[in-house]
Each structure stands twice: as C-alpha cells, then as structure tokens.
N, C-alpha and C positions, 0 to 999 in steps of 0.2 A: 741410382737407377730405381732402387726399391722405394726410395722416398718419393720420387716422381710418380711412380705407379700408384702408391698409396694416396697421393694427392689427387690423382685422377679419379680413383675410386670414390674418395670422399666427395669430390665435385659432382660426379654423376649421382651419387646418393642424395646429396642436397637438392640437386635439380629435380630429381624424381619426386622427392618429398614436397618441394615447392609446387610442382605441377598437381600433385594430389590435393594439396591444401587449396589451391586455386579452383580446382574442379569442384571441391566440396563447397567452397564459398559461392561459386556460381550457382550451384544447385540450391543453396540456401537463399540466394538473392531472388531467383525466379520463383521459388515457392513462397517467399515472403510477400512479393508484390502481388501475386495472385490471391493470397488470402487477405490482402489489404492491410498487412502488418507494416505500417509506415515506419515505426521506430527501428525495426530490424533492417529495412531497406536503407534507411539513412545511415545506420551504423556501418553496414557493409560498404556503402559508397564512400563513407569517410575513411574506411580502412584501405581504400584503393580500388574497389571494383568500378568498372567503367559505367558512367552514368547513361551511356547509350547501349548497354548490354541488351542483347536480343534473345528471345527464346527460339526453339527450333522452327517455329512458324513465322519468325521474322518480327514478332511484336516486341517493341522496345518497352522499357519500364514506363515510359510516358504513354504508350498505347493503353496499357493496362490501367494505369492511374486515371486516364481520361474515361475509359469505359466504366470504371467504378465510380467516377465523379469525385475522386479524392483530391480536392483542391490543395490541401496542405502539402501532399507529396508532389503535386504538379509544380507548385511554387519552388520547392527545394530542388527538384530535378532541373527545372529551367534555369535556376540560378547557377546550377552546376554545368550549364551549357548543353543540356539535352536538346536534341533537334526537334522543334515543334512540327516540322513537316516530313518527318521520317515516314516511310511506307513499309508495311509488312509484305509478305509474299503475294498476297492477293490485291495489293494496291491500296489498302486502307490507311488513312492517316489518323492520328489521335483525334483530330477534329471530327472526322467522319464517324468514329466510334462514339464520341460524346453526343453527336447529333442523333444517331440511331437510338441511343439509350436515353435520350431526353435529359442529359446532364447539363442544365443551363449554367450553373455557376462555373463548371469546368469549361464549358464552351466560351463563356465570357473571358475567363482567365487566359485561355489559349489564344484567342483573337488578340487580346492585349499584348501577348508575348510575340505576336507576328505570325501566327498560324495562317495559312492560306485558305481563304474562303471560296474563291472562284478559281477553278482550274479545269483542265480538260478531263474527260472521263466522268466517272461517277463523282458527284459532289456531295458536300454535307447536306445540301437541300434535298437532293434525291433521296439520301438515306433517311432524313427526317420524315419526308412524305411517305416513303415506302413503309416505315415503321408506324405511321399514323400518329406522329408526335405533333399535334396541332400547335401547341404552345411553342415548341421549338421552331416550327415552320414560320410562325408569326415573328419570332425573334430574328431568325436568319434573314427574312425579307426586310425587316427594319434595319438590319446591319448591312444591307446592300447585296445580298445574294442574287446572282443572275437568275431571274425567274424562268427564263427560257433556255437555260443551259442544256446541252445535249449529252446524253449518256452514250456509251459505245454503240448501243442499238438505236441511237437517234431519238430516244424517248425523252420527253421533258417531264418536269415535276407534275405538270397538269395531267399528262397522260397517265402517270403512276397513280395519281389521286383518282382519276376516272376509272382506272383498272380496279382499284381498291373499293370504289363506290363510296368514298368519303366526301360527303357534301360540304361539311364544314371547311375542310382543307381546300376543296375546289373553289369555294367562295373566297377564301383568303388569297389564293393565287390569282383569281380573276380580278379581284380588287387591286392587285399589284400589277395589273396589265399583262397577265400571261396571255400568250397568243393561242387561241383555241383553234386556229386554222392549220397549225403545223402538223406534219405527219411523220411517223417513224420510218424505219428502213423497210417496213412491209406495207407502207401506205396507210397505216392506222392513225386516225385523228382521235382526240379525246372523245368525240361523238361516237365514232365507230367502236371504240373500246368500251364505252358505256353500253352501247347496244349489244355488243357481244356478251356482256355480262348481265344482260337483262335488267339493267338498272333504269327503270322508267323515269324516276325523278331526275336523274342526271341527264338522261337522254332528252327530256323536255327542256331542261335548262340549256344544253348545248345547241339544241335546235332553235331555241329562241335567240341565242347569241348569234348563230349563223344567219338567221332571218333579219336581225336588226343591225348587222354589221354594216356601217356606211360603205357605199360603193363610189367609185370614181364618177364624176359628173361630166357632161359635155358642156362646151361653151354655150352661153345664152344666144339663141338665134336673134338676129337683128330684126327690129320692127320694120314692116313695110308700110310706107305711107302712100296712100292712094292719091292720084292726081286730083286737084280741086274739081269739084263738081261731080266726081264719080262716087259711087257708094262702095265703101269697104266692108265686106262681109265678115270681117274678123281679122284681128291681128295675128301674126305668127305667134305660136305658143312658145313659152320659155321652157327650157329643160331645167326642171327644178332639182336642186341638190338634195340629197337625202337628209331628212331632218329627224331621223330616228334617234331617240334618246338611248344612251348606253344602258346596259343592264345594271340596275342598282341592287346590289346584294350586300348584306351585312354579315360579317363573320359571326359564327355562333361559338358557343363554348366548345372546348376540345371534346371530341367524341372519344369514347373508350376505345382503346386499341383492341383490335380483333386478334384472336390467336392466329398465328401464321406458321405454316409448316416450315417456311424458309427463315424464320426469325432465329437469330443466334441466342445462345444462353446468356442470361443477364451477367453472370459472373463465371468465368472459366476456371475450373479447378485444375491445379497443377498435376494431380495424379491421374488425369484422364489418359487413355491410351494414345500413343503417338499416331497421328494421322497426317496424310498429305494435305497440303493447302487446298481449300475448296476452290472451285471455279464457278462462274456464273451458271446457274441452273436454267436450262431452257425448258419452257412449257408451252408448246405450240409456237406461237409467234412472239411470245413474251419472254424476255430475259430479265431475271432479277439481279439486283446488285450482288457482287461477290463477297458477301459477308464472311468474315473469318469465324466460323461457328465453333471450332474447337482448337485448343492450343496444345501442342505437344510439349513435352518436357524432356530435358536431358536425362538420359538413363546412366 
C-alpha cells in the first residue's frame, strides 16, 4: 500500500514538473517568434512544441513570421505542416498581415504554399489598399486578387483608396477594371467618398469615369423609304451607340504611406500588456479593417 502511494506521489510530481516545463517552453516560443529569433523558434519546435501554437490573441507562429516578413521561418513552419490559412481572433490570416505590412517575399512564399487569396470578408487586397502599399496592391492584382471583393461593410478596394485619397492606388485599381459604380452598405460610391473627404482630384476623376461610362443603346430605327415621286424630307435617325473612350490612366510610383491612427504596430512586442482582441473601429459611415494591433502574451 505504501509503495503504491509513493508511486502516485512520484507520478503527480513528475506530471506537475512536466507541465511547468511545457509552460516555460511555450512562453519562450512566443517570446522568440515575436523578437524574430528564428533559431530559438526552430529549436523549440524540434523539441516538440506545436508548430501551430498560438498566442492569447490567436496569432500562430506563421502569423507573426508573415507580419515580420521572415521567409526562412515561414519555410520551416510550412514544412512542419503549419496552417497557411489559420485565422487569429479578429479574422486575420498570415497572408493578410503580410499584405498590410508590404512583405512581398513572404506574400509570394505563402501563396506558393496554398494560402487563400480570395475569400469572404476582408481580403489581403483590402488590407494592402488600406495600408497604402501600392507595390503590394499591384502584385496582388497581377496574382488574380478579386478587384471588386466586398468587405463586411460592402466596401471595395476602390472605395478604400478613394477614402484614403490615394490617386496612385485608385489608378491601379481602375486599370484592373474596378467598378466605380458600386456602393457600400450606406450607399457611398467611390465618388461620394472622395467628395466627403474633399479630394478634388479624385472627385474629378470619378466624375469623368461616370460621365464616360458606356450606356445601353437602343436598336437602330429602320429607314423609311418614301414612295416614288414623293419628296422625303429626311430619313429616320439612328440611335447611335456610345463611342466614349475609356479613361486611360497610367499607374504612378508608390506614394508614401500616410500615418494612420488605425495602423497596427510594425512589430508586436511580447511584453506588451494583455488586451482583448480589437474589433472594427467605426468612424461615421466608415468601418476600418479589424487589424490585430496588439498581441497579448501568456503570463
């Protein structure tokens, strides 16, 4: 009986010790990935830590590596079966964070690994446009991003660009056949959003697009032939189809990103205070993407 009791005590002690060791390893893993310490992350994963480990905010190791643009760590994590389409608590995927932060090599690597480019809700294109990453926007459009994808508030990338007043990105989207006639859940079109923000240059551009957009034509009226000997004072006129040339705009070099109060920190520090996941911030009729601005760490 005593032997059995001692064995139970030893078992519980070992289990408690193992739990403590694992908790410490988890803390070390999360801290290492946030400080971009690739070697330590790899070492801990090789010792048995889950490649899909998440921090309290729901960010996986892949989320943080994508945000940091750490291609070496992305490659190792993906080889270890990390989920390229994992979502954190506010719905961000690793691809969306790479798009927002303009990490082109990381974006290219994730797409090759099967990360989803087009999906419902906020998309990588929305994030790149919102963050005014013109080079990333151009890249995503070439890769087949849905230019008219709708965010939860029904806004398109073109509406976000109009809201930001970014002419270079507006031109990129228009050249990719973005529909300037679409409206969001409040009835705002890119034109009205440009007007509300007193952007005269974009307002003129959208007014020109609106005026020159081809309209449906009516069938040609048949010609009436007058009887022989009578004088015909004019043939019936034809309903001519609109022959307006589409707006020809050339993309310009990427404009400098403007400081934005809603923009998340470039690199999240592991020692920041624990906060609840952020939600979309409403400002009047405009809802911004639900960027994860701060990450909590295990205490």
